[in-house]
C-alpha positions as CSV (number, residue, x, y, z in Angstrom):
1,M,17.1,1.5,-8.0
2,I,14.0,-0.6,-8.5
3,R,11.8,2.3,-9.5
4,D,14.1,3.2,-12.4
5,R,14.2,-0.4,-13.6
6,I,10.3,-0.6,-13.4
7,M,10.1,2.6,-15.5
8,S,12.6,1.5,-18.1
9,R,10.8,-1.8,-18.6
10,H,7.4,0.0,-18.8
11,R,8.8,2.4,-21.4
12,S,10.0,-0.5,-23.5
13,G,6.4,-1.8,-23.6
14,E,6.4,-4.6,-21.0
15,G,3.2,-5.2,-19.0
16,Y,2.7,-4.9,-15.3
17,Q,2.6,-8.6,-14.7
18,N,5.8,-9.3,-16.7
19,I,7.6,-6.5,-14.9
20,S,6.4,-7.8,-11.6
21,A,7.6,-11.3,-12.3
22,A,11.0,-10.3,-13.7
23,L,11.9,-7.9,-10.8
24,K,10.2,-10.1,-8.1
25,V,8.1,-7.2,-6.8
26,P,4.3,-7.1,-6.3
27,K,2.1,-5.9,-9.1
28,N,0.7,-3.2,-6.9
29,T,4.3,-1.8,-6.4
30,V,4.8,-1.8,-10.2
31,A,1.4,0.0,-10.7
32,S,2.0,2.6,-8.0
33,N,5.5,3.4,-9.3
34,I,4.2,3.8,-12.8
35,L,1.3,5.9,-11.7
36,K,3.6,8.1,-9.6
37,C,5.8,8.7,-12.6
38,K,2.9,9.6,-14.8
39,T,1.4,11.9,-12.2
40,F,4.5,13.7,-11.0
41,G,7.0,13.1,-13.8
42,T,9.6,11.5,-11.5
43,T,10.1,8.4,-9.5
44,K,12.0,10.3,-6.8
45,T,10.5,10.6,-3.3
46,L,8.8,14.0,-3.1
47,P,8.2,16.1,0.0
48,R,4.8,15.8,1.6
49,A,2.0,18.2,0.9
50,G,1.2,21.0,3.3
51,H,3.2,23.0,5.9
52,P,4.1,21.2,9.1
53,A,2.4,22.6,12.2
54,K,4.7,24.7,14.4
55,L,4.8,23.7,18.0
56,S,5.3,26.3,20.7
57,Q,8.7,26.3,22.3
58,S,7.4,25.0,25.6
59,V,5.8,22.0,23.9
60,E,9.0,21.3,21.8
61,K,11.1,21.3,24.9
62,G,8.7,19.2,26.8
63,H,7.9,21.9,29.3
64,G,4.3,22.3,30.2
65,Q,2.3,23.2,33.2
66,E,3.7,20.2,35.1
67,G,3.5,21.5,38.6
68,D,0.0,22.9,38.3
69,Q,-1.7,19.6,37.5
70,E,-2.3,16.2,39.1
71,P,-1.0,13.1,37.4
72,D,-4.5,12.5,35.9
73,G,-4.3,15.9,34.1
74,H,-6.9,17.8,36.2
75,S,-5.8,20.7,38.4
76,D,-6.9,20.9,42.0
77,K,-8.7,24.2,41.4
78,A,-10.7,22.8,38.5
79,L,-11.7,19.8,40.6
80,E,-12.7,22.1,43.5
81,F,-14.8,24.1,41.0
82,L,-16.5,21.1,39.6
83,C,-17.2,19.6,43.0
84,G,-17.7,22.9,44.9
85,D,-20.9,21.8,46.6
86,G,-19.1,20.1,49.4
87,R,-19.0,16.6,48.1
88,N,-15.8,14.7,47.9
89,F,-14.1,14.1,44.5
90,Q,-13.2,10.5,43.9
91,K,-10.2,10.6,41.6
92,D,-10.4,6.9,40.7
93,Y,-13.9,7.3,39.2
94,H,-13.8,11.0,38.2
95,L,-17.1,11.5,39.9
96,C,-18.3,14.0,42.5
């Protein structure tokens, strides 16, 4: 694995530029791998930080309030409420 070869060369005293040239990888890759090893003590890929957000079952399954809304995402009742003064709602422009 390239990360292990980078670290073995770094431990033997080679510089970033020499490691980069020898392994044909960018200097930034060498630097980020060495920094990662110094920070976390390993070159392995670590799990991301934080707890993933849990979605509700209806969102996970793709079920929502599909029948209650128009294709533009506004329910007819909400539009009627917004434009309740008797004017027509123009769906193309979202204006009353």
